[in-house]
C-alpha positions as CSV (number, residue, x, y, z in Angstrom):
1,M,111.2,103.5,114.8
2,K,109.3,105.3,111.6
3,N,106.5,103.1,111.3
4,K,105.6,103.7,115.4
5,S,106.0,107.6,114.6
6,F,104.0,107.1,111.8
7,Q,101.6,105.5,113.8
8,E,101.2,108.2,116.7
9,L,101.2,110.9,114.5
10,I,98.2,109.2,112.2
11,H,96.4,108.8,115.5
12,D,97.3,112.4,116.5
13,M,95.5,113.3,113.2
14,G,92.3,111.4,113.7
15,K,92.1,113.8,116.8
16,C,92.6,116.8,115.6
17,N,88.9,118.9,114.6
18,E,91.0,122.6,113.7
19,C,89.7,122.5,110.1
20,L,86.3,121.0,110.8
21,N,85.6,124.1,113.0
22,L,86.6,126.4,109.9
23,Q,83.1,125.0,108.8
24,C,81.0,128.0,106.7
25,E,78.7,128.3,104.2
26,N,79.6,125.1,101.4
27,K,83.1,125.2,103.4
28,S,83.8,122.2,105.0
29,L,86.6,119.3,105.3
30,I,86.2,115.7,107.0
31,N,88.8,114.1,109.1
32,I,89.9,110.9,107.0
33,Y,91.8,109.4,109.9
34,K,89.4,110.1,112.8
35,D,88.0,106.3,112.6
36,Y,91.2,104.9,110.4
37,N,92.5,101.0,110.0
38,F,96.0,100.9,111.0
39,S,95.5,97.2,109.3
40,I,95.0,98.5,105.9
41,N,98.4,100.3,106.3
42,I,97.0,103.0,103.1
43,P,95.9,106.4,104.8
44,S,95.6,107.8,101.2
45,I,94.7,107.0,98.0
46,W,97.7,107.7,96.2
47,T,100.2,106.4,98.4
48,D,101.1,103.5,100.7
49,W,102.8,105.7,103.3
50,F,103.9,103.3,105.6
51,N,105.7,101.7,102.9
52,R,107.7,105.0,101.6
53,L,109.1,106.4,104.6
54,N,112.7,105.8,103.9
55,S,112.3,107.6,100.6
56,D,114.6,110.2,99.1
57,I,111.5,112.4,97.6
58,M,108.6,113.6,98.9
59,I,106.0,114.8,97.2
60,I,103.8,117.1,98.7
61,G,100.3,118.1,97.2
62,Q,97.5,120.7,98.1
63,D,94.9,117.9,100.0
64,W,93.2,114.7,99.3
65,G,90.0,115.7,97.0
66,P,86.3,114.9,98.3
67,Y,85.5,112.6,100.9
68,N,83.5,110.4,98.3
69,D,86.1,109.3,95.9
70,M,88.4,108.3,98.5
71,K,85.2,106.3,100.6
72,K,85.2,104.4,97.2
73,F,88.3,103.7,97.1
74,Y,89.0,102.5,100.8
75,N,86.1,100.4,100.3
76,L,87.2,98.4,97.3
77,L,90.5,98.5,98.8
78,N,88.8,96.9,102.2
79,A,87.3,94.5,99.6
80,D,90.2,93.2,97.9
81,K,93.8,94.5,99.7
82,S,95.9,93.1,96.3
83,N,94.7,95.6,93.6
84,W,95.6,98.5,95.5
85,K,97.7,99.6,92.4
86,E,94.8,98.4,90.1
87,L,93.0,101.2,92.1
88,I,95.4,104.0,92.0
89,E,96.1,103.5,88.3
90,S,92.0,103.8,87.6
91,E,91.8,107.2,89.8
92,K,90.1,109.9,87.9
93,S,92.7,113.1,88.2
94,S,95.4,113.6,85.8
95,T,97.8,114.6,88.3
96,I,99.2,111.0,88.8
97,R,100.1,110.6,85.2
98,M,101.6,113.6,84.9
99,L,103.9,113.3,88.0
100,K,105.0,109.9,86.6
101,N,105.9,111.4,83.7
102,F,107.9,114.0,85.4
103,I,109.5,112.0,87.7
104,S,110.5,108.8,85.0
105,E,111.7,111.8,82.6
106,S,113.6,114.1,84.8
107,S,114.9,111.4,86.7
108,N,116.2,109.4,84.0
109,K,113.7,106.7,85.2
110,K,116.2,106.6,88.5
111,Y,112.9,107.9,90.3
112,S,109.4,106.2,90.0
113,L,106.0,107.0,91.6
114,D,106.3,104.0,93.3
115,N,109.4,104.8,95.6
116,I,108.3,108.4,96.3
117,Y,106.6,109.6,99.4
118,I,103.3,111.7,98.4
119,T,101.6,113.3,100.9
120,N,99.6,116.7,101.2
121,A,99.5,120.1,102.6
122,I,95.7,119.8,103.4
123,M,95.6,116.1,105.3
124,C,91.4,115.9,105.7
125,A,89.0,115.2,102.7
126,R,86.8,117.8,100.7
127,Q,82.8,117.1,101.6
128,G,81.3,116.3,98.3
129,E,82.3,115.5,95.0
130,N,84.1,118.7,93.8
131,Y,87.8,118.4,93.3
132,R,88.3,122.0,92.5
133,G,86.6,125.3,93.6
134,N,86.8,127.6,96.5
135,N,84.7,124.7,98.9
136,I,87.0,125.1,101.3
137,D,89.5,127.4,103.5
138,L,92.5,126.4,101.5
139,K,95.2,128.5,103.1
140,K,93.4,128.4,107.3
141,S,93.7,124.7,106.5
142,T,96.9,124.8,104.9
143,L,98.6,126.6,108.2
144,N,96.3,124.0,110.4
145,C,97.8,121.2,108.7
146,S,101.7,122.5,108.7
147,K,102.5,120.4,112.0
148,Y,101.2,117.0,110.8
149,L,103.6,117.7,107.1
150,L,106.2,118.9,109.2
151,R,106.2,115.5,111.6
152,Q,105.9,113.2,108.3
153,I,109.4,115.6,107.3
154,E,110.9,115.3,110.3
155,I,110.4,111.0,110.1
156,V,110.6,110.5,106.5
157,K,114.0,112.6,106.2
158,P,113.7,113.4,102.7
159,K,116.6,114.8,100.4
160,V,113.8,116.6,98.1
161,I,111.0,118.2,98.5
162,L,108.9,118.8,95.8
163,T,106.0,121.0,96.0
164,L,102.9,121.1,93.7
165,G,100.7,124.7,93.7
166,Y,101.2,127.5,96.1
167,F,99.6,126.2,99.0
168,P,102.0,123.0,99.9
169,L,104.6,125.7,99.3
170,L,103.3,127.9,101.6
171,S,103.3,125.4,104.2
172,I,106.7,124.9,103.8
173,S,107.3,128.5,103.9
174,K,105.9,128.2,107.4
175,I,107.5,125.1,108.6
176,F,111.3,126.9,107.4
177,G,111.0,130.4,108.2
178,F,110.9,131.9,104.5
179,E,109.1,133.8,102.4
180,I,107.4,133.5,99.1
């Protein structure tokens, strides 16, 4: 049931173009779910979502980063689906290494990133190669995507939600109706 609901969610995200319409000078996003291939079952470079739909913990980051990096990882994954974990380890962001340490230390090694559902407040990827900076409208994109984040929360039903930064917290505040 969760897998079917999640496939429907990914399909709906693939039809969304709200953030694509926010394009202005050097600010644009790419809908990475538009042509998503469900046979891979890994819609992000950080997590195999379909295998984590029963997770107790959900971590929500800001966005997936640049599309060029995601496309590179998808192409490598398509060439050899068995190398997913090695691809994640080679991802250039230090965030994943910091999260591993934090989760391991704070849970007395009960949890690891292998049993945590990881997602983002913004579901699309940035154009270009820039991980940070003001190349997208973070607030509008976060608020546009909050309906998809809500559906993920409803499917996974985590016991704990950890937000990484202001924009994931903004999305959660909209979903659950509290002031920051």
